N, CA, C and O atoms as a DFTB+ gen file, in Angstrom:
292 C
 N C O
     1  1       0.841      -1.195       0.000
     2  2       0.000       0.000       0.000
     3  2       0.877       1.246       0.000
     4  3       0.619       2.199      -0.736
     5  1       1.910       1.230       0.829
     6  2       2.775       2.412       0.904
     7  2       3.536       2.625      -0.395
     8  3       3.793       3.769      -0.770
     9  1       3.909       1.542      -1.101
    10  2       4.641       1.715      -2.349
    11  2       3.769       2.399      -3.402
    12  3       4.267       3.192      -4.201
    13  1       2.480       2.097      -3.404
    14  2       1.559       2.763      -4.329
    15  2       1.466       4.242      -3.983
    16  3       1.518       5.102      -4.863
    17  1       1.328       4.527      -2.696
    18  2       1.257       5.928      -2.263
    19  2       2.551       6.663      -2.590
    20  3       2.525       7.825      -2.996
    21  1       3.667       5.993      -2.416
    22  2       4.960       6.609      -2.707
    23  2       5.078       6.904      -4.200
    24  3       5.562       7.968      -4.586
    25  1       4.644       5.977      -5.032
    26  2       4.701       6.189      -6.480
    27  2       3.829       7.371      -6.887
    28  3       4.236       8.195      -7.707
    29  1       2.643       7.453      -6.321
    30  2       1.751       8.579      -6.617
    31  2       2.367       9.874      -6.111
    32  3       2.318      10.900      -6.790
    33  1       2.943       9.825      -4.925
    34  2       3.532      11.023      -4.331
    35  2       4.702      11.538      -5.160
    36  3       4.885      12.750      -5.278
    37  1       5.489      10.651      -5.730
    38  2       6.640      11.074      -6.529
    39  2       6.215      11.787      -7.809
    40  3       6.925      12.664      -8.302
    41  1       5.059      11.412      -8.344
    42  2       4.573      12.034      -9.571
    43  2       3.740      13.282      -9.302
    44  3       3.492      14.057     -10.225
    45  1       3.315      13.490      -8.102
    46  2       2.383      14.569      -7.766
    47  2       3.121      15.851      -7.405
    48  3       4.332      15.864      -7.186
    49  1       2.353      16.911      -7.354
    50  2       2.868      18.199      -6.906
    51  2       2.966      18.178      -5.379
    52  3       2.288      17.377      -4.736
    53  1       3.798      19.042      -4.785
    54  2       3.945      19.048      -3.323
    55  2       2.629      19.242      -2.581
    56  3       2.406      18.598      -1.556
    57  1       1.749      20.114      -3.074
    58  2       0.477      20.316      -2.374
    59  2      -0.413      19.073      -2.476
    60  3      -1.200      18.791      -1.572
    61  1      -0.282      18.331      -3.586
    62  2      -1.029      17.079      -3.728
    63  2      -0.536      16.044      -2.720
    64  3      -1.328      15.294      -2.149
    65  1       0.765      16.012      -2.511
    66  2       1.353      15.078      -1.550
    67  2       0.843      15.392      -0.149
    68  3       0.484      14.485       0.601
    69  1       0.811      16.661       0.201
    70  2       0.318      17.051       1.526
    71  2      -1.140      16.648       1.718
    72  3      -1.518      16.147       2.777
    73  1      -1.954      16.868       0.688
    74  2      -3.369      16.497       0.811
    75  2      -3.525      14.976       0.866
    76  3      -4.398      14.463       1.567
    77  1      -2.687      14.265       0.132
    78  2      -2.715      12.803       0.161
    79  2      -2.343      12.285       1.552
    80  3      -2.992      11.383       2.080
    81  1      -1.314      12.853       2.126
    82  2      -0.889      12.467       3.481
    83  2      -1.986      12.781       4.487
    84  3      -2.284      11.967       5.361
    85  1      -2.585      13.958       4.365
    86  2      -3.659      14.347       5.288
    87  2      -4.850      13.400       5.166
    88  3      -5.441      13.009       6.172
    89  1      -5.200      13.035       3.943
    90  2      -6.326      12.117       3.732
    91  2      -6.033      10.745       4.343
    92  3      -6.903      10.153       4.981
    93  1      -4.823      10.244       4.152
    94  2      -4.454       8.941       4.717
    95  2      -4.430       8.985       6.245
    96  3      -4.787       8.010       6.905
    97  1      -4.015      10.105       6.793
    98  2      -4.031      10.250       8.261
    99  2      -5.460      10.236       8.787
   100  3      -5.735       9.636       9.827
   101  1      -6.372      10.896       8.072
   102  2      -7.788      10.886       8.485
   103  2      -8.361       9.474       8.418
   104  3      -9.112       9.056       9.299
   105  1      -7.998       8.744       7.362
   106  2      -8.461       7.357       7.241
   107  2      -7.937       6.515       8.407
   108  3      -8.676       5.730       9.002
   109  1      -6.667       6.688       8.720
   110  2      -6.058       5.937       9.817
   111  2      -6.735       6.271      11.139
   112  3      -7.004       5.382      11.946
   113  1      -7.005       7.534      11.356
   114  2      -7.671       7.954      12.596
   115  2      -9.085       7.370      12.666
   116  3      -9.527       6.946      13.734
   117  1      -9.789       7.348      11.544
   118  2     -11.134       6.758      11.515
   119  2     -11.072       5.265      11.824
   120  3     -11.923       4.741      12.542
   121  1     -10.068       4.584      11.285
   122  2      -9.902       3.158      11.577
   123  2      -9.592       2.926      13.051
   124  3     -10.108       1.987      13.658
   125  1      -8.763       3.768      13.614
   126  2      -8.439       3.640      15.045
   127  2      -9.679       3.857      15.905
   128  3      -9.892       3.143      16.885
   129  1     -10.490       4.833      15.543
   130  2     -11.719       5.112      16.294
   131  2     -12.691       3.936      16.184
   132  3     -13.318       3.547      17.170
   133  1     -12.813       3.374      14.984
   134  2     -13.685       2.210      14.796
   135  2     -13.179       1.029      15.620
   136  3     -13.971       0.298      16.214
   137  1     -11.870       0.846      15.656
   138  2     -11.291      -0.238      16.453
   139  2     -11.562      -0.011      17.939
   140  3     -11.867      -0.959      18.663
   141  1     -11.454       1.228      18.396
   142  2     -11.714       1.539      19.800
   143  2     -13.168       1.211      20.157
   144  3     -13.441       0.625      21.205
   145  1     -14.095       1.598      19.274
   146  2     -15.515       1.304      19.515
   147  2     -15.767      -0.201      19.534
   148  3     -16.506      -0.706      20.379
   149  1     -15.142      -0.915      18.589
   150  2     -15.314      -2.369      18.536
   151  2     -14.776      -3.040      19.797
   152  3     -15.382      -3.982      20.309
   153  1     -13.648      -2.559      20.295
   154  2     -13.074      -3.135      21.517
   155  2     -13.980      -2.861      22.713
   156  3     -14.114      -3.711      23.594
   157  1     -14.599      -1.692      22.754
   158  2     -15.533      -1.378      23.844
   159  2     -16.753      -2.297      23.774
   160  3     -17.228      -2.778      24.803
   161  1     -17.261      -2.541      22.559
   162  2     -18.396      -3.461      22.397
   163  2     -18.007      -4.871      22.823
   164  3     -18.783      -5.564      23.482
   165  1     -16.804      -5.294      22.447
   166  2     -16.325      -6.625      22.810
   167  2     -16.221      -6.774      24.320
   168  3     -16.582      -7.810      24.878
   169  1     -15.728      -5.738      24.973
   170  2     -15.617      -5.764      26.434
   171  2     -16.994      -5.922      27.070
   172  3     -17.162      -6.689      28.018
   173  1     -17.981      -5.193      26.544
   174  2     -19.351      -5.289      27.050
   175  2     -19.915      -6.690      26.827
   176  3     -20.544      -7.261      27.718
   177  1     -19.687      -7.243      25.631
   178  2     -20.185      -8.589      25.337
   179  2     -19.545      -9.633      26.241
   180  3     -20.225     -10.545      26.712
   181  1     -18.252      -9.510      26.485
   182  2     -17.574     -10.467      27.372
   183  2     -18.113     -10.372      28.788
   184  3     -18.298     -11.389      29.456
   185  1     -18.365      -9.158      29.247
   186  2     -18.925      -8.966      30.593
   187  2     -20.309      -9.609      30.669
   188  3     -20.632     -10.292      31.641
   189  1     -21.119      -9.386      29.639
   190  2     -22.465      -9.961      29.586
   191  2     -22.394     -11.492      29.550
   192  3     -23.196     -12.178      30.184
   193  1     -21.425     -12.010      28.800
   194  2     -21.244     -13.459      28.710
   195  2     -20.895     -14.049      30.082
   196  3     -21.417     -15.096      30.464
   197  1     -20.012     -13.371      30.814
   198  2     -19.660     -13.844      32.161
   199  2     -20.877     -13.818      33.072
   200  3     -21.096     -14.753      33.843
   201  1     -21.670     -12.756      32.991
   202  2     -22.872     -12.641      33.822
   203  2     -23.847     -13.774      33.514
   204  3     -24.387     -14.401      34.425
   205  1     -24.068     -14.033      32.226
   206  2     -24.975     -15.115      31.841
   207  2     -24.420     -16.471      32.261
   208  3     -25.175     -17.355      32.667
   209  1     -23.108     -16.633      32.165
   210  2     -22.479     -17.878      32.606
   211  2     -22.668     -18.092      34.095
   212  3     -22.940     -19.208      34.538
   213  1     -22.525     -17.028      34.866
   214  2     -22.735     -17.120      36.316
   215  2     -24.185     -17.479      36.630
   216  3     -24.451     -18.296      37.511
   217  1     -25.118     -16.865      35.906
   218  2     -26.538     -17.170      36.124
   219  2     -26.832     -18.628      35.777
   220  3     -27.557     -19.311      36.500
   221  1     -26.268     -19.098      34.670
   222  2     -26.473     -20.485      34.260
   223  2     -25.921     -21.448      35.303
   224  3     -26.564     -22.442      35.637
   225  1     -24.745     -21.157      35.810
   226  2     -24.149     -22.005      36.842
   227  2     -25.042     -22.052      38.074
   228  3     -25.236     -23.115      38.663
   229  1     -25.584     -20.908      38.463
   230  2     -26.495     -20.854      39.606
   231  2     -27.749     -21.678      39.370
   232  3     -28.217     -22.377      40.269
   233  1     -28.293     -21.596      38.157
   234  2     -29.487     -22.376      37.827
   235  2     -29.184     -23.872      37.818
   236  3     -29.997     -24.677      38.273
   237  1     -28.018     -24.239      37.302
   238  2     -27.635     -25.655      37.299
   239  2     -27.513     -26.184      38.722
   240  3     -27.933     -27.305      39.006
   241  1     -26.949     -25.396      39.605
   242  2     -26.848     -25.802      41.016
   243  2     -28.237     -25.950      41.634
   244  3     -28.502     -26.899      42.371
   245  1     -29.110     -25.008      41.325
   246  2     -30.469     -25.051      41.866
   247  2     -31.210     -26.292      41.367
   248  3     -31.916     -26.940      42.140
   249  1     -31.058     -26.627      40.089
   250  2     -31.686     -27.826      39.531
   251  2     -31.143     -29.070      40.225
   252  3     -31.907     -29.973      40.566
   253  1     -29.840     -29.122      40.435
   254  2     -29.244     -30.277      41.118
   255  2     -29.803     -30.419      42.529
   256  3     -30.107     -31.529      42.965
   257  1     -29.939     -29.311      43.242
   258  2     -30.504     -29.362      44.598
   259  2     -31.964     -29.807      44.571
   260  3     -32.392     -30.582      45.426
   261  1     -32.729     -29.320      43.594
   262  2     -34.132     -29.724      43.475
   263  2     -34.250     -31.216      43.162
   264  3     -35.107     -31.902      43.719
   265  1     -33.393     -31.719      42.271
   266  2     -33.403     -33.151      41.952
   267  2     -33.092     -33.973      43.199
   268  3     -33.730     -34.991      43.466
   269  1     -32.110     -33.517      43.947
   270  2     -31.730     -34.218      45.171
   271  2     -32.892     -34.194      46.171
   272  3     -33.168     -35.196      46.831
   273  1     -33.552     -33.074      46.275
   274  2     -34.685     -32.942      47.190
   275  2     -35.840     -33.858      46.758
   276  3     -36.489     -34.484      47.595
   277  1     -36.086     -33.927      45.445
   278  2     -37.156     -34.784      44.925
   279  2     -36.854     -36.249      45.224
   280  3     -37.758     -37.011      45.566
   281  1     -35.596     -36.643      45.097
   282  2     -35.213     -38.032      45.368
   283  2     -35.467     -38.406      46.827
   284  3     -35.819     -39.545      47.132
   285  1     -35.285     -37.444      47.719
   286  2     -35.481     -37.736      49.143
   287  2     -36.958     -37.836      49.501
   288  3     -37.314     -38.396      50.538
   289  1     -37.806     -37.298      48.652
   290  2     -39.248     -37.378      48.925
   291  2     -39.719     -38.729      48.569
   292  3     -40.904     -39.028      48.716
């Protein structure tokens, strides 16, 4: 990717090179922001997954206790 940009930059005028660099920096910043948002969503999903896992474990324990109680009846 950089070799293509370098080839274009070598043929372009100096002001074109500056605008090209500025545009690529904006793209990079947008990608970084999107990555930051995605990581925040992932963190939320992992937290939710742990919460649901804890609830499931609690329900499994409760079912086991109920089965044991039913057997004693």
